[in-house]
C-alpha positions, 0 to 999 in steps of 0.5 A, a space after each residue: 500500500 502506498 501513502 499519497 497524502 497525509 493531513 494533520 489538524 495541527 494539534 498535539 496530544 492524544 486527545 486533540 490530534 487528528 490525521 487523515 491519510 490517502 492511500 492506494 493499492 492497485 486500483 483501490 483507494 483508501 482513506 483513513 481517519 485517525 483520532 488520537 495520534 499513533 495509538 488512536 482510533 481509526 475509521 477506514 473507507 475504501 473506494 474504487 476511484 481517487 476522486 471518490 476518495 478525495 471527496 471523502 477527504 474533503 468532507 473530513 477536513 471541514 470544520 474549525 480545525 486548521 488542517 495542513 497537508 504534510 509531505 509524504 516521503 517516497 
């Protein structure tokens, strides 16, 4: 599985931190919504197209948090 993008809400700490990841494997696209940092709770979404996955990402990034995209290293 290849990670394509990563967004972070800019907050530190187990309670406040949120992350959203966009990943791909073959023809499938995956979105992970994680709350609580590395040991937090995740929700996963699976799609057949990048556009469908990005629609979910855009919906997850709505709100008062100041989301920032983090660079992904190859």
